[in-house]
N, C-alpha and C positions, 0 to 999 in steps of 0.2 A: 103313552104310545112311544115306541123306539124312535130314535132319531130327532133331529133338529127341525122343526117345522120352517118352510118357507114363508116369505111374506103371504098373509092371508090364511095360514095354517095349512097348507098344501103339503101332502106327504106322497111319496113315490114308492112303490115296491117294484123291483125288477126281478121278472122270471124269465129265466133263459131255457130254451130247449135246443137240440141239435137238428141239423138236417140230415140227408141220407147218408147212410153207411152200409158197406157190405150187401146183404139181400134187402136191407129195410130202406128202400126207396121213398117210402113214406113214413117218416119217423114220428111216432106217436109223441115223443117229447116235444117235438116242434109243433104238431098239432096242438098240444096242450097250452103251449106257450102263445100260440095264436088264438086260441079260444078264450084264454084269460086276458088278452090285451084289451085294455079299456074298461075293465071291471073296476067297480068302487067297492072297496072293503074297510070298513071302520073309518071311514072318511078319506082313505088313501086311494090312489089311483094306480091300478097295475098296468104296468108296461111289460108287453112279452117282446122277446127278441130271440131270433132264431140263429145260432152260430153254425158255421161250416165246422164239420167233423174233421177238423184237419190240426195236427199237433203244432204247425208252423205258425198258424194264425190266431189260435184260440186266445192265447194270453193278451195280444194286442188288441182283439176285438172285446175282450171283456174289459180291459182297461179303458177302452175308448167309450164303451158303454157307460161305465161308471163315472168318468170324467163328464160325460155329456149330461147325464141324468140326475148325478148326485142323489142316489136312492137312499132311502131310510133303512131299506130291507132288502137283502139279495138272496134268492131261492133259485138253486140250479137244478134241471131235471135232466134225467137221461133213461134211456130204456134198458131194462135188465130182462131180455127174453128168457122165458122159463120161470122166473119169479112169480109166485102166485099173489103177492101182497106189496102194497106200498112199502118201500124201504126207506127209513130214515137214516142216513149214513152218518156214523158217529165220527170216523176219523179219516183222513186223507194221508197217503204216504207218499214220500219223495221219490217215486219210482214210475218210469215209463217202461212198459215191457208188454208190447202189443201182440195180441194172438191172431190179429189180421192186419193188412195195411189200413191207414186212415182213408178218407174219401179222395185225397190227393195222391194216393199210392205210396206213401211213406211208411214204412216200418221202423219201429225203434225197438232195441233189446238192451234191456238192464241198464238204463239210463236215468238220471235224476230229472225230475221236473223242474227244479231249481238247483244248480249246482252251489253246494255250501249251505242250501237251506235246512232247516230241521227235518229230522226224520219223519215226523208226522205232525199234523196239525188237527185240531179238533173243531167239529162244527159249532157254531155259536148260536143256533137256533135252540128254542126251548123244546128240546126232543121229547121230554117225558109228558111235558103238558099237551104237546100235539099228538103222542100217542094215546093218551088218556081221553083226548076229544074224539079221535077216531074210533077207539074202542067203544065208547058211548054211542056213537053213530053206526057201529056195527061195519066199519070199514075194515077189510083185512089189511093188516099193517104189522109191522115189527121195526125194531132197532137194527140195523146191520152194522158188523164191524169190519166189513171189506166193501170197498167200492171199485174193487178189481185194480188193474194197472193200465187200463186203456184211457181213452180220451175222456171218461166220466171221472175217474180219478184225478186226472190232469186238471181239467176245470175245477174240481172241487178243491183241490190243492191251492190252485190260483186264486180261487174266490176266497178262501179263508184268509190267505196272505193279504191279497189286496183289500179285501174288505177290512180286516184289522187295521191297515195303515190308514184307512179313510174313516174309521170308527163306524164302520157299517156291519151289523150282523149278518153272517152269511153261512150257508149250509147247502147241501144237496140231498135231493130225494130220487131214489131210483124208482120208476113205475114199470108195471107189467106190460106186457104187449097187449095190443087190441085185438079183437077178433079180425077186423079187416086187414090190419098191418101183417098178422100172422098168416093168414089166407095168402097175401100177396108174396110174403117173404118165402113160404113153403107151399107153392102150389101143388095141390093134389095129396098134401099130407093132412092129417088130422091136426087141427091147432091144439098147442099144449095149454098151459095156464095163460088166460087172458083176462083182462078188465075193460069194461065199457069206458070210453071216453068221458061220458056224462057223469059216471060216478068219480072219475079221477078229478073232473073239474070242480064239482061240489067239494070233495075231500080238500083240494088245494085252497079253495076259498077259505074254507075254515081253518086250514092251518095257518094261512095268512092272517086270519083274525086272531088267532092265538098268539102268533107272533107279535103282532101289533098291540094286543093288550096286555102282554106278560109283564108283569112287575115282580121285583124282589126275587126270593128264591124260587127254584123250580119245585114242582111236586116230586115227592120220592116215590118212584114206581120201578119195579124190577124189571129190567130189559137186558139183562146179561145172557151168556150162552157158556156152555161147558166146552163146547168145540165149535 
């Protein structure tokens, strides 16, 4: 199991989601974090936290949660409307370039997440092993090479850096919209690609199990893209 056990062998997995933004007043990533809160996976307790979709507070909120919980694993979630599958994000880039204001009304154009930080940081989740498990379970999934330039990418970048500084494996998973959320965000329109929250809960539980049990080298699994 990843991480150092606390007295009595207790381990913590921190799963984060976002609150409302734009038309998504009921953010499925926050719903998923809420549903996973309190679950037990491979002897570890999952703690779900929901962060405000605000560029000015996300770093401090993440650091506060990590200092409070000292988790053994960090998985951050965000919604990617229109994507039909769970997306295991490979890399976060040091750019904030918002296509719409955050929930506090702030817009950022072509600025770094961390001034002087590396151009990119990679996920430390066992992406290939998670992908293999999900494919075995017939869960729609893929490895994504872009987390965008909005709050999801910002949190992903900060999670990787803060996780590395604390010795915590960290990464980011984009989730599809849910039927209910899509209907609320776009009333009167036919919903696009969606996935039920129940399917995503089961998938995240299995991904956490893979992360906690992963040892040694990852399996070799093609997950690249031409473009």
